[in-house]
C-alpha positions in Angstrom: 12.0 -28.1 40.3 8.6 -29.0 39.0 6.7 -26.0 40.2 9.5 -23.9 38.5 9.2 -25.7 35.2 5.4 -25.4 35.3 5.8 -21.7 36.2 8.0 -21.1 33.0 5.8 -23.1 30.8 2.7 -21.1 32.0 4.7 -17.7 31.5 5.7 -18.9 27.9 2.1 -19.8 27.0 0.5 -16.7 28.3 3.2 -14.8 26.6 2.6 -16.4 23.3 -1.2 -16.1 23.3 -0.5 -12.3 24.2 1.7 -12.0 21.1 -0.2 -13.9 18.7 -3.2 -11.8 19.7 -1.4 -8.6 19.2 -0.1 -9.7 15.9 -3.3 -11.0 14.2 -5.7 -8.3 15.5 -6.8 -5.3 13.9 -7.4 -2.3 15.9 -10.9 -1.1 15.8 -9.9 2.4 14.7 -8.1 0.9 11.7 -11.1 -0.8 10.3 -13.3 2.5 10.7 -10.6 4.9 9.2 -11.7 6.7 6.3 -9.0 6.7 3.8 -10.8 9.5 1.6 -13.8 10.8 0.2 -15.0 10.6 -3.4 -18.4 11.5 -5.3 -20.5 9.9 -7.8 -19.7 11.2 -11.3 -22.5 9.4 -13.3 -26.1 10.0 -13.1 -26.7 6.6 -11.1 -24.4 4.0 -9.8 -25.4 0.6 -8.5 -23.6 -0.5 -5.1 -22.5 -4.2 -4.9 -21.7 -6.5 -2.0 -18.0 -7.2 -3.2 -15.7 -5.7 -5.3 -16.6 -6.8 -8.7 -19.8 -7.5 -11.2 -19.9 -11.2 -10.1 -21.0 -10.0 -6.7 -24.6 -9.3 -5.9 -26.0 -5.7 -5.9 -26.4 -4.6 -2.4 -30.0 -4.0 -1.3 -31.6 -1.0 0.0 -32.1 -2.7 3.7 -29.9 -4.8 5.4 -32.5 -7.7 5.5 -32.0 -8.0 1.9 -35.2 -6.2 0.9 -36.0 -3.1 -0.8 -34.5 -3.6 -4.3 -30.9 -2.6 -5.6 -29.2 0.0 -3.8 -28.1 2.9 -6.0 -26.5 6.2 -5.5 -27.2 9.5 -7.5 -24.9 11.9 -9.3 -23.1 13.8 -6.5 -23.3 11.7 -3.8 -20.4 12.0 -1.5 -19.1 8.4 -0.3 -16.6 7.6 2.6 -13.9 5.3 1.1 -12.9 2.7 3.6 -10.7 0.6 1.3 -9.5 0.7 -2.3 -9.4 -3.0 -3.8 -9.2 -4.4 -7.4 -10.5 -1.2 -9.1 -13.2 -0.7 -6.5 -13.8 1.4 -3.5 -15.3 -0.1 -0.1 -17.5 2.6 0.8 -20.1 3.7 3.4 -22.8 6.0 2.1 -24.3 8.7 4.7 -25.3 7.4 8.1 -25.6 3.7 6.9 -23.0 1.7 8.9 -23.0 -1.0 6.3 -19.9 -1.1 3.8 -20.7 -1.7 0.0 -18.6 -1.5 -3.2 -18.6 1.0 -6.1 -16.6 0.9 -9.2 -13.6 3.6 -9.0 -14.4 4.7 -12.3 -17.7 5.8 -11.4 -16.4 8.3 -9.0 -14.4 11.6 -8.9 -12.9 13.7 -6.2 -15.5 15.6 -4.4 -16.2 18.9 -6.6 -14.7 17.5 -9.7 -17.9 16.2 -11.0 -19.8 19.2 -10.6 -18.3 20.7 -13.9 -19.6 18.0 -16.2 -23.0 16.7 -16.6 -26.2 17.2 -14.9 -27.6 16.0 -11.6 -29.3 12.9 -12.1 -33.0 12.4 -10.6 -33.9 8.8 -9.2 -36.9 7.6 -7.5 -37.6 5.5 -4.5 -40.2 2.9 -4.9 -42.7 5.3 -3.4 -42.3 7.8 -6.1 -40.1 10.6 -4.0 -36.9 11.5 -5.2 -33.7 9.9 -3.4 -31.6 12.5 -1.5 -28.0 13.4 -3.2 -26.1 14.7 -0.1 -24.4 12.3 2.2 -25.7 13.9 5.5 -29.4 13.4 4.5 -28.8 10.0 2.1 -30.7 7.0 3.0 -31.0 3.9 0.9 -33.4 4.3 -1.8 -34.6 1.8 -4.4 -35.3 2.6 -8.0 -37.4 1.2 -10.7 -36.1 -1.8 -12.4 -33.4 -0.8 -15.1 -31.6 -1.8 -18.1 -27.9 -1.4 -17.7 -24.6 -1.4 -19.6 -22.5 -4.6 -20.2 -20.7 -4.0 -16.6 -24.1 -3.4 -15.0 -22.8 -0.6 -13.2 -24.1 2.6 -14.7 -27.7 3.6 -15.1 -28.8 6.3 -17.4 -32.1 8.3 -17.4 -33.8 9.1 -20.4 -37.0 11.1 -21.1 -39.4 9.9 -23.8 -41.6 12.3 -26.1 -44.5 11.5 -23.8 -43.1 12.9 -20.8 -42.4 9.7 -18.9 -39.3 8.8 -17.5 -37.7 5.8 -18.9 -34.5 4.5 -16.9 -31.7 2.7 -18.9 
């Protein structure tokens, strides 16, 4: 009689553990699913560590070095999740997920009709790539930004030097 009770108790515990794990676990395919693709519709946009300007800027390198991670006009981003007016995205082959303000993006191809392609520079002075297949994180020179700290504009002074605002 005691063995029968222990057997059923064990069955209930194992079943409960299995059911709990099944209900609380997200499948890895759900976490890696790309909802859609968008394109950066402004000259240069900052990437953030979370969905808001109160979050830190994402950095070029995962270890926190390399300066702010910014993406130029026309860069195609894989959207993993939409959250509070922000997209959680992946850029190119980088596996990290970072955030960009939704208002800075458009459907792929939609931003081609307006504005000109922006030019950004890495800390080594080389232009950063603009297609997602070739894009690697690039740092740009320190910038002065708008109140939302999200859009960076490039202006050329009369002396021919590029000044980034």
